[in-house]
C-alpha positions in Angstrom: -54.5 -37.5 7.6 -57.6 -39.2 9.0 -55.3 -41.3 11.2 -53.6 -38.2 12.6 -57.0 -36.5 13.4 -58.2 -39.7 15.2 -54.9 -39.8 17.1 -55.2 -36.2 18.2 -58.8 -36.7 19.2 -57.8 -39.8 21.2 -55.0 -38.0 22.9 -57.2 -35.0 23.8 -59.8 -37.3 25.3 -57.2 -39.0 27.4 -55.3 -35.9 28.5 -58.3 -33.7 29.3 -61.1 -36.1 30.2 -61.9 -37.6 33.5 -61.6 -41.2 32.4 -58.6 -43.1 33.7 -57.1 -44.0 30.4 -53.6 -44.2 29.2 -51.7 -44.3 25.9 -49.6 -47.4 25.9 -46.6 -47.9 23.6 -45.3 -51.4 22.8 -41.6 -51.5 22.0 -40.6 -52.8 18.6 -38.1 -55.0 20.4 -40.9 -56.7 22.2 -42.8 -57.8 19.1 -42.9 -61.4 17.8 -41.4 -62.8 21.0 -43.6 -65.9 21.1 -43.1 -66.5 17.4 -39.3 -66.2 17.7 -39.4 -68.6 20.6 -41.4 -71.2 18.7 -39.2 -70.8 15.6 -36.2 -71.5 17.8 -37.7 -74.6 19.2 -38.6 -75.8 15.7 -35.1 -75.2 14.5 -33.7 -77.2 17.4 -36.1 -80.1 16.7 -35.1 -80.1 13.0 -31.4 -80.1 14.0 -32.0 -82.9 16.5 -33.6 -85.1 13.7 -30.8 -84.1 11.3 -28.1 -85.2 13.8 -30.0 -88.4 14.7 -30.9 -89.7 11.2 -28.7 -87.8 8.9 -25.3 -89.0 7.6 -22.3 -88.3 9.8 -20.7 -86.2 7.1 -23.5 -83.6 7.7 -23.1 -83.4 11.4 -21.2 -80.1 11.3 -24.1 -78.3 9.6 -26.5 -79.9 12.0 -24.5 -78.5 15.0 -24.6 -75.0 13.4 -28.3 -75.4 12.9 -28.8 -76.4 16.5 -26.7 -73.4 17.7 -28.8 -71.1 15.6 -32.0 -72.6 17.2 -30.6 -72.0 20.7 -29.7 -68.4 19.9 -33.2 -67.9 18.5 -34.8 -69.4 21.6 -32.8 -67.0 23.8 -33.8 -64.0 21.7 -37.4 -65.0 21.9 -37.1 -65.5 25.7 -35.6 -62.1 26.2 -38.4 -60.5 24.2 -41.0 -62.2 26.3 -39.3 -61.1 29.5 -39.7 -57.4 28.6 -42.9 -55.6 29.9 -45.9 -55.7 27.5 -45.7 -51.9 27.2 -42.5 -49.9 27.4 -44.1 -46.5 27.8 -47.4 -45.3 29.4 -48.7 -41.7 28.9 -51.3 -40.4 31.4 -52.5 -36.9 32.1 -50.1 -36.7 35.0 -47.0 -38.7 34.0 -44.9 -40.4 31.4 -43.8 -43.8 32.7 -41.1 -46.0 31.2 -41.2 -49.7 31.9 -38.3 -52.1 31.8 -37.7 -55.6 33.1 -35.3 -54.1 35.7 -37.8 -51.5 36.9 -39.4 -48.2 35.8 -38.9 -44.5 35.9 -41.6 -41.8 35.9 -41.6 -38.1 35.1 -44.4 -35.7 35.7 -45.6 -33.5 32.9 -45.1 -30.5 35.1 -41.4 -31.3 35.3 -40.9 -31.6 31.5 -39.3 -28.6 29.9 -39.1 -29.9 26.4 -38.5 -33.1 24.3 -37.0 -33.7 20.9 -34.6 -35.8 18.9 -31.1 -34.7 19.7 -28.9 -33.6 16.8 -25.1 -33.8 16.6 -22.6 -32.6 14.0 -20.3 -34.8 12.1 -18.0 -32.6 10.1 -20.4 -30.3 8.1 -23.3 -32.7 8.4 -26.0 -32.8 11.0 -27.1 -36.2 12.3 -30.2 -37.0 14.4 -29.5 -39.6 17.1 -31.8 -42.6 17.3 -33.2 -41.6 20.6 -35.8 -39.2 22.1 -34.4 -36.7 24.6 -36.4 -35.3 27.5 -35.2 -32.2 29.4 -36.7 -31.9 32.9 -36.7 -29.1 35.5 -36.6 -31.3 38.6 -34.5 -34.4 39.1 -35.9 -35.3 42.4 -39.2 -36.9 41.3 -37.5 -38.8 38.5 -34.7 -40.1 40.7 -37.1 -41.1 43.4 -39.1 -43.2 41.0 -36.3 -45.2 39.4 -35.1 -48.5 40.8 -31.3 -49.0 41.6 -31.1 -51.8 39.0 -32.6 -49.7 36.2 -30.4 -46.8 37.2 -27.3 -49.0 36.9 -28.5 -50.3 33.5 -29.0 -46.7 32.2 -25.5 -45.7 33.3 -24.1 -48.5 31.1 -26.5 -48.2 28.2 -26.3 -44.4 27.8 -22.5 -44.1 28.3 -21.9 -43.9 24.5 -24.0 -40.8 24.3 -21.3 -38.9 26.2 -19.0 -39.1 23.1 -21.6 -37.8 20.6 -20.5 -34.1 21.0 -17.7 -33.0 18.6 -15.5 -31.8 21.4 -15.6 -35.3 23.0 -14.6 -37.1 19.8 -11.7 -39.5 20.4 -9.7 -40.8 17.4 -7.6 -43.0 19.6 -10.5 -44.6 21.4 -8.7 -44.4 24.7 -9.6 -40.9 26.0 -12.2 -41.8 28.6 -11.7 -38.5 30.4 -12.9 -37.3 33.9 -16.6 -37.3 32.9 -16.7 -41.1 33.0 -15.6 -41.1 36.7 -18.9 -40.2 38.3 -19.0 -38.5 41.6 -20.8 -40.4 44.3 -22.6 -37.3 45.7 -25.1 -35.0 44.1 -27.0 -32.1 45.8 -30.5 -31.4 44.7 -31.9 -27.8 44.6 -33.9 -28.7 47.7 -30.7 -29.3 49.6 -31.1 -33.1 49.7 -27.8 -34.9 49.1 -27.9 -38.1 47.0 -25.3 -40.8 47.3 -24.6 -44.1 45.5 -26.1 -45.0 42.2 -28.7 -42.2 42.4 -25.9 -39.6 42.6 -24.0 -41.3 39.8 -27.1 -41.2 37.6 -27.8 -37.6 38.5 -24.3 -36.6 37.6 -24.6 -38.5 34.3 -27.9 -36.7 33.5 -26.2 -33.3 34.1 -23.3 -34.3 31.8 -25.7 -35.4 29.1 -27.6 -32.1 29.4 -24.3 -30.3 28.9 -23.5 -32.5 25.9 -26.8 -33.0 24.1 -29.2 -30.7 25.9 -31.4 -33.4 27.5 -31.5 -35.3 30.8 -33.4 -38.5 29.9 -33.2 -40.6 26.7 -35.6 -43.2 25.3 -34.1 -45.5 22.6 -36.0 -45.8 19.3 -36.1 -49.6 19.9 -38.4 -48.9 22.9 -41.0 -47.2 20.6 -43.6 -48.5 18.3 -43.0 -45.8 15.7 -40.2 -43.5 14.4 -38.8 -41.0 17.0 -40.2 -38.0 15.1 -43.7 -39.6 15.2 -43.4 -40.3 18.9 -42.3 -36.7 19.6 -45.3 -35.5 17.6 -47.6 -37.7 19.8 -46.0 -36.2 23.0 -46.5 -32.7 21.7 -50.2 -33.4 20.9 -50.7 -34.8 24.3 -48.9 -31.9 26.0 -50.9 -29.4 24.0 -54.2 -31.2 24.8 -53.3 -31.3 28.5 -52.7 -27.5 28.5 -55.8 -26.7 26.5 -59.0 -25.8 28.5 -61.5 -28.6 28.7 
């Protein structure tokens, strides 16, 4: 309870005060990168000694140990490559950071945010993502890099099949919604082409399917999705409250 009060107080200070502070969220996937890297090198060193001085009959386990060390080093390296913070919340924007770039959405463009829910038979299942519905695509699409846009097109493709009417028992019914159009017209009349248009069409499809345009994976957060949504709501309310 005390932690929640402190968090709300901190959020209010950031969102309503004049100080240039931000709330920074470190992704769970980023944690222990250096430790993982060092463990991997340690395992490789042990396997090298094993292969050099151990009996030939134990070479096969030594090779497996060396392979495990290499995989661990790669995991640690990929962790270290990610930005220190995946999300930054300021009084003006929410910014998502990725090694391939970033995207940014203004608070004024956010309609709502929540954890999407889908039905499986008679059960309701919450997806392991945070969904954000926005009123204006232009600012978001202007901020995102082409490399990150391409990455999101691949990463979020499985979300298209979460709606019951898109379920596919055969696994081969891709449908027309996978074939993205290469043009998209914004309300301002501006025509987008290329990867920006593909991402805009994907966002529209995801809104029709799940009700949201942008999705943040739980692995990019430092807490459960419900707790992160609570933080966003507190910040939004603090921003709208009179100072």
